C-alpha positions as CSV (number, residue, x, y, z in Angstrom):
1,M,117.1,143.7,76.9
2,S,115.8,140.9,74.8
3,M,113.7,137.7,76.7
4,R,116.7,135.4,76.2
5,W,119.3,137.6,77.8
6,L,116.7,137.9,80.8
7,T,116.1,134.6,81.0
8,I,119.7,133.8,81.4
9,L,120.2,136.7,84.1
10,Q,116.8,135.2,86.1
11,F,118.4,131.5,86.1
12,L,121.6,132.9,87.5
13,E,119.8,135.1,90.2
14,I,117.6,131.9,91.0
15,F,120.3,129.7,90.9
16,A,122.7,131.7,93.4
17,A,119.5,132.3,95.4
18,Y,118.8,128.8,96.1
19,G,122.5,128.1,96.7
20,I,122.9,130.6,99.3
21,V,120.0,129.1,101.4
22,T,120.6,125.7,100.7
23,L,124.6,125.6,100.9
24,F,126.3,129.0,101.8
25,L,124.3,129.8,105.0
26,P,124.3,126.1,106.5
27,W,128.3,125.9,105.5
28,R,128.5,129.0,107.7
29,I,126.8,127.4,110.7
30,L,127.9,123.8,110.2
31,R,131.5,123.6,108.7
32,K,133.4,123.2,111.7
33,R,131.2,120.2,112.8
34,F,131.2,118.6,109.5
35,R,135.0,119.4,108.8
36,C,135.9,115.7,109.3
37,F,133.9,114.6,106.4
38,S,134.7,114.5,102.9
39,V,133.9,117.4,100.8
40,A,130.9,115.3,99.1
41,E,129.7,114.7,102.4
42,Q,129.7,118.0,103.6
43,L,128.0,119.4,100.6
44,I,125.1,116.8,101.0
45,A,125.0,117.6,104.5
46,Y,124.7,121.5,103.8
47,F,122.2,120.8,101.2
48,F,120.1,118.6,103.1
49,A,120.1,120.8,106.1
50,G,119.3,124.0,103.9
51,N,116.1,122.5,102.3
52,F,115.0,120.5,105.1
53,Y,115.0,124.0,107.6
54,I,113.4,126.3,104.8
55,I,110.7,123.6,104.1
56,Y,110.0,123.2,108.2
57,L,110.0,126.6,108.9
58,V,107.5,127.5,106.2
59,Y,105.4,124.6,107.6
60,L,105.5,126.1,110.8
61,L,104.6,129.7,110.1
62,Q,101.8,128.3,107.5
63,F,100.1,126.4,110.5
64,L,100.5,129.5,112.9
65,R,99.0,131.4,109.7
66,I,101.6,134.0,109.8
67,S,103.7,133.3,107.0
68,S,104.9,136.6,105.2
69,R,108.2,138.0,103.7
70,V,109.0,139.7,107.2
71,T,108.5,136.3,109.0
72,L,110.4,134.6,106.8
73,L,113.4,136.8,106.6
74,L,113.0,136.7,110.8
75,G,113.0,132.8,110.6
76,T,115.8,132.7,108.2
77,A,118.4,135.3,109.4
78,G,117.4,135.1,113.3
79,P,119.3,131.6,114.0
80,F,122.2,132.7,112.2
81,L,122.7,135.9,113.5
82,F,122.0,134.3,117.0
83,I,124.8,131.7,116.4
84,W,127.1,134.2,114.8
85,I,126.9,136.9,117.6
86,R,127.2,134.0,120.3
87,K,130.5,132.8,119.1
88,R,131.7,136.4,118.5
89,K,130.2,138.6,121.0
90,K,133.6,139.8,122.6
91,Q,134.7,140.6,119.1
92,I,131.5,142.5,117.8
93,P,132.2,146.1,119.4
94,G,135.9,146.2,118.2
95,A,134.5,145.2,114.7
96,I,132.1,147.7,114.6
97,E,134.2,150.4,115.6
98,S,136.8,149.6,113.0
99,L,134.0,149.4,110.3
100,L,132.9,152.6,111.3
101,V,136.3,154.4,111.5
102,R,137.2,153.1,107.9
103,I,133.7,154.3,106.7
104,E,134.3,157.5,108.1
105,R,137.9,157.9,106.7
106,L,136.6,156.7,103.4
107,L,133.7,159.5,103.3
108,D,136.2,162.4,104.5
109,G,138.5,161.3,101.6
110,E,141.6,160.3,104.0
111,R,140.9,156.9,102.3
112,G,140.7,156.6,98.8
113,K,138.8,153.6,96.9
114,K,141.9,152.2,95.5
115,T,143.4,151.7,98.9
116,S,140.1,150.0,100.2
117,L,139.9,147.7,96.9
118,A,143.7,146.9,97.7
119,Q,143.1,146.2,101.1
120,L,139.8,143.8,100.3
121,R,141.8,142.0,97.6
122,R,144.7,141.3,100.0
123,T,141.9,139.9,102.7
124,V,140.8,137.5,100.1
125,Y,144.0,136.4,99.1
126,E,145.1,135.8,102.8
127,R,142.1,134.0,103.5
128,C,141.6,131.7,100.3
129,F,145.1,131.6,98.3
130,R,148.1,132.5,100.9
131,G,149.7,129.1,101.9
132,K,147.4,127.1,99.8
133,R,148.9,126.8,96.7
134,K,149.2,123.1,96.9
135,Q,145.6,122.6,97.5
136,W,144.8,124.8,94.7
137,L,147.1,122.7,92.0
138,H,145.8,119.5,93.5
139,A,141.8,120.6,93.0
140,L,142.5,122.2,89.5
141,P,142.1,119.1,87.7
142,E,138.8,118.3,89.4
143,I,137.6,122.0,88.8
144,A,138.2,121.7,85.2
145,V,136.3,118.1,85.0
146,L,133.6,119.7,87.1
147,L,133.4,122.6,84.8
148,A,133.3,120.5,81.7
149,A,130.5,118.7,83.1
150,I,128.7,121.4,84.1
151,A,129.0,122.6,80.4
152,A,127.7,119.4,79.2
153,I,124.4,120.0,81.2
154,T,124.1,123.6,80.0
155,Y,124.8,122.3,76.3
156,V,121.8,119.7,76.5
157,Y,119.3,122.0,79.0
158,G,120.3,125.4,78.7
159,P,119.1,126.3,74.7
160,N,115.6,125.5,75.4
161,M,115.3,127.3,78.3
162,V,116.4,130.6,76.5
163,E,114.3,129.8,73.4
164,T,111.0,128.8,74.8
165,F,109.7,130.9,77.8
166,G,106.4,129.4,78.8
167,Y,105.5,126.2,81.2
168,K,106.3,123.5,79.4
169,A,104.2,120.8,81.3
170,S,100.4,120.8,81.6
171,D,100.4,120.6,85.5
172,I,102.6,123.3,86.3
173,P,99.3,126.0,86.7
174,V,97.8,123.9,89.2
175,H,101.1,124.1,91.1
176,N,101.4,127.7,90.7
177,Y,97.6,127.8,92.0
178,W,98.7,125.9,95.2
179,I,101.8,128.0,95.7
180,N,99.9,131.3,95.4
181,E,97.6,129.9,97.6
182,L,100.7,129.7,100.2
183,E,101.0,133.3,100.0
184,R,97.6,133.7,101.3
185,N,98.4,131.3,104.4
186,N,96.1,128.8,102.8
187,I,98.3,125.9,102.5
188,W,97.1,122.4,101.1
189,V,94.2,124.4,99.2
190,A,93.5,121.3,97.0
191,G,94.0,118.7,100.0
192,V,97.1,117.2,101.8
193,Y,99.8,116.8,99.5
194,P,103.8,116.5,99.6
195,Y,104.4,120.2,99.6
196,G,108.3,120.5,99.6
197,F,108.8,121.6,96.1
198,H,106.1,124.1,96.5
199,I,107.3,125.5,99.7
200,V,110.8,125.6,98.5
201,I,109.5,127.8,95.2
202,Y,107.1,130.0,97.9
203,Y,110.3,130.8,99.9
204,L,112.5,131.6,97.0
205,H,109.4,134.0,95.9
206,M,109.0,135.6,99.2
207,V,112.4,135.9,100.3
208,F,114.1,137.0,97.4
209,G,111.3,138.9,95.9
210,I,111.5,136.6,92.3
211,P,108.0,136.1,90.7
212,T,106.6,132.6,91.0
213,Y,106.3,132.5,87.4
214,V,109.5,133.2,86.8
215,L,110.6,130.6,89.1
216,L,108.4,128.2,87.7
217,R,109.3,128.8,84.0
218,I,113.2,128.6,85.0
219,F,113.7,126.6,88.3
220,G,113.2,123.2,86.3
221,V,116.6,123.8,84.4
222,V,118.1,125.1,87.9
223,Q,116.8,121.8,89.8
224,T,118.0,119.7,87.0
225,Y,121.9,121.0,87.8
226,F,121.4,119.8,91.3
227,V,119.9,116.4,89.9
228,Y,123.3,115.9,88.3
229,L,125.5,117.1,90.6
230,A,123.7,115.1,93.3
231,L,124.6,112.0,91.3
232,V,128.2,113.2,91.4
233,A,128.2,113.7,95.2
234,A,126.6,110.3,95.9
235,L,129.1,108.7,93.5
236,K,131.8,110.6,95.2
237,M,130.7,109.0,98.7
238,V,131.0,105.4,97.2
239,C,133.3,105.4,94.4
240,R,137.3,104.9,95.3
241,G,138.4,106.8,92.3
242,R,138.6,110.8,92.3
243,F,137.3,111.3,88.7
244,T,135.2,108.0,88.1
245,P,132.3,109.7,89.8
246,Y,132.0,112.0,86.9
247,L,131.0,109.1,84.7
248,G,127.7,109.3,85.9
249,I,127.1,112.8,84.7
250,L,128.8,111.4,81.0
251,F,126.3,108.5,80.9
252,Y,123.3,110.7,81.6
253,V,124.1,113.0,78.8
254,M,124.8,110.1,76.5
255,D,122.0,109.8,73.4
256,I,121.3,106.3,74.9
257,F,118.0,106.6,76.7
258,N,114.4,107.5,75.3
259,R,113.6,111.1,75.3
260,S,110.5,110.6,77.7
261,T,113.3,109.9,80.6
262,Y,114.9,113.0,80.7
263,A,112.4,115.7,78.7
264,R,110.4,116.6,81.9
265,F,113.7,118.0,83.2
266,E,112.9,121.0,81.5
267,S,109.9,121.5,83.7
268,A,110.1,122.4,87.4
269,L,107.9,119.8,88.8
270,P,107.8,117.9,92.3
271,Q,108.9,114.5,90.9
272,E,112.2,115.5,89.5
273,F,112.9,117.5,92.4
274,S,112.8,114.7,94.7
275,M,115.4,112.8,92.8
276,I,117.9,114.9,94.4
277,F,117.5,113.3,97.2
278,V,117.2,109.8,96.6
279,L,120.9,108.6,95.6
280,T,122.4,111.1,98.2
281,S,120.1,110.0,101.4
282,V,120.7,106.3,100.6
283,C,124.5,106.7,100.2
284,M,124.5,108.1,103.8
285,A,123.4,104.9,104.6
286,I,125.9,103.1,102.9
287,R,128.6,105.3,104.8
288,F,127.2,104.2,108.1
289,F,127.4,100.6,107.2
290,Q,131.2,101.5,106.5
291,E,132.0,103.5,108.9
292,F,130.3,101.8,111.7
293,A,132.3,98.8,111.0
294,K,135.4,100.8,111.6
295,E,134.2,101.8,115.1
296,R,134.1,105.5,114.5
297,N,130.8,106.0,116.4
298,G,131.3,109.8,116.5
299,N,130.9,110.2,112.8
300,C,128.5,107.4,112.6
301,R,125.5,109.0,114.1
302,W,125.7,112.2,111.7
303,Y,125.5,109.6,108.7
304,L,122.3,108.4,110.5
305,V,121.0,111.8,110.8
306,Q,121.7,112.8,107.1
307,F,119.9,109.6,106.0
308,A,116.9,110.5,108.2
309,I,117.0,114.1,106.9
310,G,117.5,113.0,103.0
311,F,114.9,110.4,103.0
312,S,112.1,112.3,104.9
313,L,112.8,115.0,102.1
314,T,112.2,112.5,99.2
315,L,108.6,112.0,100.9
316,T,108.3,115.5,101.7
317,V,108.5,116.5,98.2
318,H,107.2,113.3,96.2
319,F,106.0,109.9,97.0
320,Y,107.5,108.4,93.8
321,G,111.3,109.7,94.9
322,T,110.3,108.0,98.3
323,M,109.4,104.6,96.4
324,A,112.8,104.8,94.6
325,A,115.0,105.5,97.7
326,G,112.9,102.4,99.3
327,L,114.1,100.3,96.6
328,F,117.7,101.5,97.2
329,C,117.3,100.6,100.8
330,I,116.3,97.3,100.0
331,G,119.6,97.1,97.6
332,V,121.5,98.2,100.7
333,A,120.1,95.9,103.0
334,V,121.1,93.0,100.5
335,G,124.3,94.3,99.7
336,F,125.3,94.7,103.5
337,C,123.3,91.6,104.6
338,F,126.5,90.7,106.5
339,R,126.1,93.6,108.6
340,F,122.3,94.5,108.2
341,F,121.0,91.9,110.3
342,R,123.3,92.4,113.3
343,W,121.4,93.6,116.2
344,N,123.6,96.9,116.3
345,Y,123.4,97.8,112.7
346,F,119.4,96.8,112.4
347,R,118.4,98.7,115.3
348,R,119.9,101.9,114.8
349,I,118.8,102.1,110.9
350,L,115.4,100.8,112.0
351,L,115.0,103.7,114.2
352,T,116.4,106.1,111.8
353,G,113.8,105.0,109.2
354,I,111.1,105.2,111.5
355,L,112.2,108.7,112.5
356,S,112.5,109.8,108.7
357,V,109.0,108.8,108.0
358,L,107.7,110.6,110.9
359,L,109.5,114.0,110.0
360,S,107.9,114.1,106.7
361,V,104.5,112.1,107.9
362,L,103.5,114.6,110.9
363,P,102.8,117.8,108.5
364,M,100.7,116.0,106.7
365,A,99.1,114.3,109.3
366,A,98.7,117.8,111.1
367,G,96.8,118.6,107.8
368,V,94.5,115.6,108.0
369,A,93.6,116.7,111.7
370,M,92.8,120.1,110.5
371,G,89.9,118.8,108.5
372,K,92.1,118.5,105.1
373,G,91.4,115.7,102.8
374,L,94.3,114.0,100.4
375,Q,94.7,115.7,97.5
376,G,93.7,113.8,93.9
377,S,97.0,112.8,93.1
378,L,97.7,110.8,96.2
379,Y,94.4,108.7,95.3
380,W,95.3,108.4,91.6
381,G,99.1,106.9,93.1
382,M,97.4,104.6,95.3
383,N,95.1,103.5,92.1
384,V,98.2,103.0,90.1
385,I,99.6,100.6,93.0
386,T,96.3,98.6,92.9
387,G,96.0,98.5,89.2
388,D,92.9,100.9,88.6
389,K,94.7,103.9,86.7
390,K,91.8,105.0,84.8
391,Q,90.1,105.2,88.1
392,G,92.7,107.2,89.4
393,D,92.9,109.7,86.6
394,A,89.0,110.3,87.0
395,D,89.7,110.9,91.0
396,T,92.2,113.4,90.1
397,A,90.3,114.9,87.8
398,G,87.1,115.2,90.1
399,T,89.2,116.9,92.9
400,L,90.8,119.6,90.6
401,S,87.6,120.6,89.4
402,Q,86.0,120.7,92.7
403,D,88.8,123.1,93.8
404,G,87.8,125.4,91.3
405,V,91.2,124.7,89.3
406,S,90.3,124.4,85.3
407,D,93.9,125.1,84.2
408,S,95.3,121.5,84.3
409,L,95.3,119.2,81.2
410,T,94.7,116.2,83.5
411,A,91.3,117.5,84.4
412,G,90.6,117.6,80.6
413,E,92.0,113.8,80.3
414,G,90.3,112.7,83.4
415,S,86.8,113.8,82.3
416,G,87.2,112.1,79.2
417,N,87.7,108.9,80.6
418,T,85.1,109.3,83.0
419,T,82.7,110.0,79.8
420,E,84.0,107.0,78.2
421,S,83.5,104.7,81.0
422,S,80.2,105.9,81.4
423,G,79.3,105.2,77.8
424,N,80.9,101.7,78.4
425,A,78.8,100.8,81.0
426,T,75.7,102.0,79.0
427,K,76.5,99.6,76.3
428,N,77.0,96.8,78.8
429,G,73.9,97.4,80.0
430,E,71.8,97.2,76.5
431,T,74.2,94.2,75.3
432,G,75.1,92.4,78.7
433,S,74.0,88.8,77.7
434,V,75.9,89.3,74.3
435,L,79.1,90.8,75.8
436,S,78.9,88.0,78.6
437,Q,78.9,85.3,76.4
438,S,81.9,86.8,74.4
439,R,83.6,87.4,77.7
440,I,83.2,83.8,78.6
441,E,85.1,82.9,75.2
442,E,87.9,85.2,76.0
443,L,88.4,83.6,79.4
444,R,88.4,80.2,77.6
445,K,90.7,81.6,75.3
446,E,92.9,82.9,78.1
447,A,92.9,79.5,80.4
448,E,93.7,77.6,77.0
449,E,96.8,79.8,76.5
450,R,98.0,79.7,79.9
451,I,97.9,75.6,80.0
452,Q,100.0,76.0,76.8
453,K,102.5,78.2,78.2
454,Q,102.5,76.0,81.6
455,Q,102.9,72.8,79.3
456,K,106.4,74.7,77.7
457,P,109.5,73.5,79.3
458,L,110.5,75.8,82.1
459,S,113.5,77.1,80.3
460,E,111.9,78.1,77.4
461,R,109.2,80.1,79.6
462,L,112.2,81.6,81.2
463,K,113.4,82.7,77.7
464,E,110.1,84.0,76.5
465,K,109.8,86.1,80.1
466,G,113.4,87.5,79.3
467,S,112.7,88.6,76.2
468,A,109.3,90.5,77.1
469,V,111.4,92.1,79.9
470,R,114.3,93.3,77.3
471,E,112.0,94.3,74.9
472,S,109.9,96.6,77.5
473,I,113.0,98.0,78.7
474,R,114.2,98.7,75.1
475,I,110.9,100.2,74.1
476,N,109.9,102.7,77.4
477,V,113.3,103.4,78.7
478,M,116.1,103.1,75.9
479,N,116.3,104.8,72.5
480,V,116.9,103.0,69.1
481,K,120.8,102.4,69.8
482,P,121.2,98.7,69.5
483,H,121.8,96.6,72.4
484,M,121.6,99.0,75.1
485,A,118.9,96.8,76.9
486,E,120.8,94.0,76.7
487,I,124.0,96.1,77.9
488,T,121.6,97.4,81.1
489,L,120.4,93.8,82.0
490,G,123.7,92.6,81.6
491,S,125.5,95.1,83.7
492,I,123.4,93.7,87.0
493,A,125.2,90.4,86.2
494,I,128.5,92.2,86.1
495,L,127.9,94.4,89.1
496,L,127.0,91.3,91.2
497,L,130.0,89.5,89.9
498,L,132.3,92.5,90.8
499,G,130.7,92.7,94.3
500,I,131.3,88.8,94.9
501,L,134.9,89.5,93.8
502,L,135.5,92.5,95.7
503,A,133.9,90.5,98.9
504,V,136.5,87.4,98.1
505,L,139.0,89.8,98.2
506,R,138.0,91.0,101.7
507,E,136.9,94.3,100.1
508,N,133.9,94.1,101.9
509,N,132.9,97.8,102.3
510,F,133.3,98.6,98.6
511,A,131.8,95.1,97.6
512,G,128.6,96.0,99.9
513,A,128.4,99.3,98.1
514,V,128.6,97.6,94.4
515,L,126.3,94.5,95.6
516,S,123.6,97.5,96.8
517,A,123.9,99.3,93.5
518,A,123.2,95.8,91.5
519,V,120.3,95.0,93.5
520,Y,119.0,98.4,93.4
521,L,119.3,98.4,89.7
522,L,117.5,94.8,89.5
523,C,114.8,96.1,91.5
524,M,114.3,99.3,89.3
525,C,114.4,97.1,86.3
526,S,111.7,94.6,87.9
527,L,109.2,97.8,88.7
528,Q,109.7,99.3,85.1
529,C,108.3,95.7,84.0
530,A,106.1,94.9,86.9
531,A,103.2,93.9,85.0
532,L,105.1,91.4,82.8
533,L,106.8,89.8,86.0
534,H,103.0,90.1,87.8
535,L,104.5,92.2,90.5
536,P,102.6,95.3,92.3
537,A,103.0,98.0,89.8
538,L,104.0,100.6,92.7
539,M,105.0,103.3,90.1
540,D,103.6,104.4,86.8
541,A,106.1,102.9,84.1
542,N,106.7,106.1,82.5
543,R,107.5,108.0,85.7
544,C,109.6,104.7,86.8
545,G,111.9,105.1,83.5
546,I,112.9,108.4,84.8
547,F,114.2,106.8,88.2
548,L,115.4,103.8,86.3
549,C,117.8,106.1,84.1
550,Y,119.1,107.7,87.1
551,A,119.7,104.3,88.9
552,I,121.6,102.9,85.6
553,C,123.7,105.9,85.5
554,F,124.7,105.5,89.0
555,A,125.4,101.8,88.6
556,W,127.4,102.0,85.5
557,A,129.6,104.8,87.0
558,L,130.3,102.2,90.2
559,G,130.9,99.6,88.0
560,V,133.7,101.3,85.9
561,D,135.0,102.6,89.6
562,A,135.3,98.8,90.8
563,V,136.9,97.7,87.8
564,V,139.5,100.6,87.6
565,Y,140.1,100.0,91.3
566,L,140.8,96.4,90.9
567,A,143.2,96.7,87.8
568,I,145.5,98.8,90.1
569,R,144.6,97.3,93.5
570,R,147.8,96.0,94.3
571,W,150.2,98.9,93.9
572,K,148.0,101.0,96.5
573,R,149.5,104.3,95.4
574,K,146.9,107.1,95.7
575,W,148.5,109.0,92.5
576,L,148.3,105.8,90.5
577,G,144.6,105.7,91.5
578,E,143.9,109.4,90.6
579,M,145.8,108.8,87.2
580,A,143.9,105.9,86.4
581,S,140.7,107.3,87.0
582,L,141.1,110.7,85.3
583,L,142.6,108.5,81.9
584,T,139.4,106.3,82.4
585,L,137.5,109.4,82.1
586,V,139.3,111.2,79.2
587,M,139.0,107.7,77.5
588,A,135.2,107.4,78.1
589,V,134.8,111.2,77.0
590,A,136.8,110.5,73.8
591,A,134.9,107.4,72.9
592,V,131.6,109.4,73.4
593,L,132.8,112.1,71.4
594,S,134.1,110.3,68.7
595,Q,130.8,108.2,68.2
596,G,128.8,111.3,68.5
597,L,126.7,109.7,71.6
598,I,126.2,113.2,73.3
599,R,122.5,113.9,73.3
600,E,121.3,117.1,71.0
601,P,119.9,119.8,73.1
602,V,116.3,119.0,74.5
603,K,113.8,120.4,72.7
604,V,110.3,120.6,74.8
605,G,107.4,122.8,73.6
606,A,105.6,125.2,75.8
607,L,102.1,125.4,76.1
608,E,102.2,129.1,75.9
609,D,103.3,131.2,72.9
610,N,106.7,133.1,73.4
611,G,104.8,136.0,72.7
612,A,102.4,135.9,75.3
613,M,105.3,135.4,77.9
614,V,107.1,138.7,76.7
615,C,104.0,140.3,77.0
616,V,103.7,139.2,80.6
617,T,107.3,140.2,81.5
618,N,106.6,144.0,79.7
619,I,103.1,144.4,81.4
620,L,104.3,143.7,84.8
621,R,107.1,146.1,84.3
622,E,105.3,148.7,82.8
623,N,102.2,149.4,84.8
624,K,101.1,149.3,88.3
625,D,99.2,146.7,90.0
626,F,95.4,146.0,89.2
627,T,95.6,149.0,86.9
628,W,95.3,146.3,84.0
629,T,93.5,143.4,82.7
630,I,95.0,140.3,80.3
631,C,92.3,138.4,78.2
632,S,93.5,135.3,77.2
633,A,93.0,131.6,77.4
634,N,93.9,130.7,81.2
635,D,97.2,130.3,80.8
636,E,98.3,133.6,82.5
637,L,95.4,133.1,85.1
638,R,97.7,132.3,87.9
639,M,100.8,133.9,86.7
640,T,99.5,137.4,87.3
641,E,96.6,137.1,90.4
642,F,98.7,139.2,92.4
643,Y,99.5,141.9,90.1
644,G,96.5,142.4,88.2
645,Y,93.3,140.9,86.3
646,H,92.2,138.3,84.1
647,Y,89.4,138.0,81.8
648,E,89.3,134.1,80.4
649,T,88.4,134.3,76.1
650,I,85.8,132.0,76.2
651,T,84.1,134.2,78.7
652,L,84.1,137.2,76.8
653,L,83.3,135.3,73.3
654,N,80.3,133.4,75.3
655,Q,78.8,136.8,76.3
656,L,79.4,137.9,72.5
657,K,76.9,135.2,71.4
658,D,73.9,137.0,72.4
659,L,73.9,140.8,72.5
660,G,70.4,141.2,73.2
661,Q,71.1,139.6,76.9
662,N,74.4,141.0,77.0
663,P,74.2,144.5,75.8
664,E,77.6,145.4,77.7
665,I,80.5,144.2,78.2
666,I,82.7,146.2,80.7
667,I,86.3,145.7,81.9
668,P,86.7,148.6,84.0
669,T,90.6,148.9,84.2
670,K,93.1,151.5,82.4
671,C,94.5,148.7,80.1
672,V,93.3,145.9,78.6
673,Y,95.5,143.5,76.8
674,F,94.1,140.8,74.4
675,F,96.5,137.5,73.8
676,I,95.5,135.8,70.7
677,E,97.5,133.1,69.1
678,K,97.3,133.6,65.2
679,I,99.0,130.1,65.2
680,P,97.4,127.9,68.4
681,V,99.7,126.1,70.4
682,D,99.7,122.4,70.4
683,Y,97.7,121.7,73.9
684,G,96.1,118.4,74.7
685,E,95.8,117.3,70.7
686,S,97.6,118.5,67.6
687,T,96.1,122.0,65.9
688,K,98.5,120.9,63.1
689,H,99.6,124.6,63.5
690,E,97.1,126.0,61.2
691,E,96.5,129.9,61.4
692,V,93.3,131.3,62.7
693,T,90.8,132.1,59.8
694,A,87.5,133.3,59.3
695,K,86.5,129.8,58.2
696,G,87.5,128.8,62.2
697,A,85.2,131.9,63.4
698,E,82.5,130.6,61.4
699,T,82.4,127.6,63.4
700,P,80.1,127.6,66.4
701,L,82.0,128.2,70.0
702,P,83.2,124.9,71.6
703,F,81.0,124.5,75.0
704,T,82.5,125.9,78.1
705,G,83.9,123.3,80.6
706,G,87.6,123.6,82.0
707,L,90.3,123.5,79.0
708,H,87.8,122.1,76.4
709,P,87.9,125.3,74.6
710,Y,91.6,125.4,74.4
711,T,92.4,122.1,73.2
712,G,92.9,120.6,69.8
713,E,90.8,121.8,67.2
714,N,88.8,123.8,69.9
715,R,91.5,126.3,70.6
716,W,92.1,126.8,66.8
717,I,88.0,128.1,66.7
718,T,88.3,130.1,69.9
719,M,91.4,132.0,68.7
720,S,89.4,132.3,65.5
721,H,86.7,134.1,66.9
722,M,89.1,136.1,69.2
723,Y,91.1,137.4,66.0
724,E,88.1,138.4,64.2
725,W,86.6,140.0,67.1
726,A,89.8,142.3,67.8
727,Q,89.9,143.3,64.1
728,R,86.5,144.4,64.1
729,F,86.7,146.2,67.3
730,Q,90.1,147.9,66.2
731,E,88.3,149.0,62.9
732,L,86.0,151.3,65.3
733,Y,88.5,152.5,67.5
734,P,91.8,152.4,65.8
735,N,93.3,155.1,68.4
736,E,92.5,153.4,71.3
737,M,92.8,149.6,70.1
738,E,96.3,149.1,69.2
739,V,98.9,146.4,68.7
740,Y,101.2,145.9,71.7
741,Y,103.2,143.1,70.2
742,E,102.9,140.9,67.2
743,S,104.9,137.9,66.1
744,D,104.1,135.4,63.4
745,S,102.3,133.2,65.8
746,F,101.0,135.7,68.2
747,I,99.6,139.1,68.8
748,C,98.5,141.3,71.6
749,Y,96.2,144.1,71.2
750,R,96.2,147.0,74.1
751,L,92.9,148.9,74.9
752,Q,93.6,152.1,76.8
753,Q,90.6,153.6,78.1
754,N,89.3,156.2,81.1
755,V,88.3,154.0,83.8
756,N,85.4,156.5,84.4
757,S,84.1,155.8,81.2
758,P,85.4,152.3,79.7
759,Y,84.3,151.0,76.3
760,N,82.0,148.7,75.5
761,L,83.3,145.3,74.4
762,A,80.0,143.9,73.1
763,I,79.9,144.5,69.4
764,D,78.7,142.6,66.4
765,Y,81.7,141.1,64.8
766,G,80.0,139.0,62.3
767,Y,80.4,135.6,63.9
768,N,78.8,136.1,67.2
769,N,76.4,133.3,66.9
770,P,77.1,131.2,63.7
771,M,74.9,128.5,62.3
772,P,76.6,124.9,62.8
773,K,77.1,123.7,59.2
């Protein structure tokens, strides 16, 4: 089977596994309780319940240090079986007896397979289709639209998944390390951090037996489907039209946003996973404000419960998701200000907000109480808020280094920043008086410019500030398509006008939702341009752009829905509203397709060659655990640590530098695989895709330190040395040292040996210790 087809099958397996635990099982338990809610509300409720349960189940078992596949299966199946048995305890004996009789008749040949299959078909037909023809006919158009939406998402994000197999973000190996430590019941190995994403990956690995490295390769696209479908579900909760919510997906796959705002969706990362809960959780708060006004108190408490769970999940997964959800909450408070400040509403929403924060903070507080410090990324986030981003990078790098994690690009960048800062500090000390004088001149010039700006008319200053904001959004968020920044900022004013018009027409519930979206979009645009507006930079500008695009698509779809609703409001015909929303969607899709505005499939390069990923997959399948060793750069270290051994390339090469000191280099496993990139991948800096040569081996090895030997030109030098060594060793042992896999850019050698008499890898390959030129 080719790696592409294997990846597709693994994707379907992961999607099904995640859907079972977060949708199917909660539906089996909660469907009667939530049957009075809309389909979108039910799906969100099940999804929240499923994620919340598995995350806090793992937290509990980790704290007790008894987390394993057995305890996770018991914790998952136990409650469901208990409820199922409790409801059907009188029917179980008869059902078991009937089942045993059928099995006995089938085994004895009294009942044929065709008869059994025919009865199964009849049962499925009676439960799902009989008497439900009108329901299926009514649902058929929406099913077709949903399938078209899924096809669009697949077109944009699917090809890269089946063409590029390795990790596509530099911090995934660190997340891989943290998840692996959960298997050792060592939660927060690098410090207290929102672990919701890591727990979900760990849970899927333990319960369904899917290797962690496979999940981290593919789950990024799986969670992207849920990010898009969560957008539709959130819009379904607040829109009046049946089909206009799907405009959110259409806007999100249009070629109008900067590539940096969606390229990360190809990777399995906590921040993007948290986006699933941002809109969906706050829309539950909107539904509370809408339904409580109708005095439907029975349902309202469930909206608050779902809001508490969903909002807590944002902080449980990633604090940036909480910031975005918090800004949306501000939008809801403004949009429903005519209700928010009433005591009946305010006290309920305040208590719910406090409860949601406590739910997410308590596990982390327990970790701190157990003596765990905060993980470096949290310090980095706080330093971004305070404006000291470089210091934050250095702190993060220091934390990762102390925890023994050298496979994060962040560590290399942080070290660079620290060195540069130290150099500047020394320079400042040597020429302090000169720099102080120049600094005085700079301050004088800044003061003069400030005075000149203050002397300008207010209208001119506002115009300049507006131009700067527009340009910032155009550069950081939008792509080269003209006027998109202007349309984005103009849509805020349009949404505000639509909300006011709906309020004038006494459509207060819908007006509140539209105004909430308008204020939320305004808050996100302000956060994106926080430095220009002299506001606290709560979020890094690059990360903010990802959440801003999500908010734009939500707000635009809701705005179009409001326009359609206002256009047909006077007729008050349900079928007319459905036809109008469907026609609007069809026209929008036709316009986008005719103008060629659908994105091309996303292309994100991996930090590991495809050949290496193919070899890892085959090695795990062909060998028993811990009978083999992979000698490579540190990319495969965390992928395979529970199955075999890893020997780092730079470690071997450094040992080969002095054969007098290291006369023997032994790797005592049956098979040793040497991963060598003939064309080194771009890692951290451009290598210009130069093929390894003897000239590279003539260059002295880079010094050992974290990722330094594997970034930029250093990776080319390291791989050149390794390639020359492998060729010389194969000449010495042609039968034992064979080519296991080779492509234009990658080669893997396999050394098969007797573990009782392993080969000595310490040979003179001609470039052991080249002299610097």
